[in-house]
Phi, psi and omega in degrees: 000136180254152177273135178265148177270123181254347179208143183213127175272106185300319181295314179297327180277355180075019180271123181246346181215147174228129174251117183248113179258121188258357177092217189265355178221155181288134172211098183257019184303332182282341182274112180251060181229155181280066183238016184242149177274187182295343179262012180066024176263142179296136175268122181206162173235109183055037177091349183268118179278169181280354173266125182305132177088359179253127182227148176244134179239143174079015179263155174294152176294138178294151177288147181293000000 
């Protein structure tokens, strides 16, 4: 049996980047940040979210 990690201090662990590949459909359930519109779509400008250090790649451009 392995122990699961339920909390991680990224700075203490020396982690500076995370690449999250979600596959063929959108699933943003793990992101608990205020970066989504009323339709649960990420708000971004050219992939840059409004939370510093968070970027989205491979998404359609948001509608104006």
